[in-house]
Structure formats: C-alpha cells, structure tokens
C-alpha positions as CSV (number, residue, x, y, z in Angstrom):
1,X,37.6,-91.4,-126.6
2,X,36.7,-89.1,-123.7
3,X,33.1,-90.4,-124.0
4,X,34.3,-94.0,-123.7
5,X,36.4,-93.3,-120.6
6,X,33.6,-91.3,-119.0
7,X,31.1,-94.1,-119.6
8,X,33.5,-96.7,-118.3
9,X,34.3,-94.5,-115.2
10,X,30.5,-94.1,-114.5
11,X,29.9,-97.8,-114.9
12,X,32.8,-98.6,-112.5
13,X,31.6,-96.1,-109.9
14,X,28.1,-97.6,-110.1
15,X,29.3,-101.1,-109.6
16,X,31.5,-100.1,-106.7
17,X,28.7,-98.1,-105.1
18,X,26.3,-101.1,-105.5
19,X,28.8,-103.4,-103.8
20,X,29.5,-100.9,-101.0
21,X,25.8,-100.5,-100.0
22,X,25.2,-103.9,-98.5
23,X,21.5,-104.4,-98.3
24,X,20.6,-107.2,-95.9
25,X,17.1,-108.5,-95.7
26,X,15.0,-107.1,-92.9
27,X,15.5,-109.2,-89.8
28,X,12.3,-110.1,-88.1
29,X,11.6,-112.3,-85.1
30,X,10.1,-115.7,-85.8
31,X,6.4,-116.2,-85.3
32,X,5.2,-118.7,-82.7
33,X,4.3,-121.2,-85.4
34,X,7.7,-120.9,-87.1
35,X,9.4,-121.4,-83.7
36,X,7.3,-124.5,-83.0
37,X,8.0,-125.9,-86.5
38,X,11.8,-125.4,-86.0
39,X,11.6,-127.1,-82.6
40,X,9.7,-130.1,-84.1
41,X,12.3,-130.4,-86.9
42,X,15.1,-130.4,-84.4
43,X,13.2,-133.0,-82.3
44,X,13.0,-135.3,-85.3
45,X,16.8,-135.2,-85.8
46,X,17.6,-136.0,-82.2
47,X,17.2,-139.8,-82.4
48,X,15.2,-140.2,-79.2
49,X,13.4,-143.3,-78.2
50,X,9.7,-143.7,-79.1
51,X,8.5,-142.8,-75.6
52,X,10.9,-139.8,-75.2
53,X,10.0,-138.5,-78.7
54,X,6.2,-138.5,-78.0
55,X,6.7,-137.0,-74.6
56,X,8.8,-134.1,-76.0
57,X,6.4,-133.7,-78.9
58,X,3.4,-133.5,-76.6
59,X,5.3,-131.0,-74.5
60,X,6.1,-128.8,-77.6
61,X,2.5,-128.9,-78.9
62,X,1.0,-128.3,-75.5
63,X,-1.0,-131.5,-75.6
64,X,-1.6,-133.8,-72.7
65,X,0.8,-136.7,-72.7
66,X,-0.6,-139.9,-74.0
67,X,0.8,-143.2,-72.9
68,X,1.9,-145.2,-75.8
69,X,2.7,-148.9,-75.4
70,X,2.5,-152.2,-77.0
71,X,0.0,-154.9,-75.9
72,X,0.1,-158.6,-76.5
73,X,-3.2,-158.5,-78.5
74,X,-1.5,-157.3,-81.7
75,X,1.3,-159.9,-81.7
76,X,1.0,-162.8,-84.2
77,X,3.1,-165.8,-84.7
78,X,3.8,-166.6,-88.4
79,X,4.0,-170.3,-87.6
80,X,0.5,-170.8,-86.4
81,X,-2.7,-170.1,-88.3
82,X,-5.0,-167.6,-86.7
83,X,-8.7,-167.1,-87.6
84,X,-9.7,-163.5,-87.9
85,X,-13.3,-162.7,-88.6
86,X,-13.9,-166.0,-90.4
87,X,-10.9,-165.9,-92.6
88,X,-7.3,-167.1,-92.4
89,X,-4.6,-164.5,-91.9
C-alpha cells in the first residue's frame, strides 16, 4: 500500500510541477516580410475603394504608384453587334 501511495504522490507532484513551470514559446520580432504580409492582409480587410486600395498597396510594397482607370474603349453594349477581328462578339 505504501508503494501505491508513494507512486501516486510522485505522479501528483510531477503533474503539479509541470503545470507550474509555464513554458511560453520564444518571443521573437517579426521579420520585414512577415510585417509586410500582415499589413497587406489588414489592407485587404479594410474595404477601401479601388484607387485607395492600389495606392496603399503600392505604398506598402514600395512601388511607384500606377494610375488605374477605366477607358471607354473596353465598354460594350450588349444590344449592338460589334465586329472584333473579323468575328461577331
């Protein structure tokens, strides 16, 4: 009976000692790439307009800002037939 109590006591002490020594993962600073990726993910969730989004994205990536816009050349009217390169669209 003494062996059972001693074993149980050692097991209980081991469990309590394991719980008491809180081992947290090593905290390290984010790398520049991880920081950039987190910023881009946050930018995607902000719900900005098309122009604002691309301006902020270019700013984060360090790229020159491109002007995005729509022109009238790409618009099509579904009610009229348009010939493109010898075929109907």
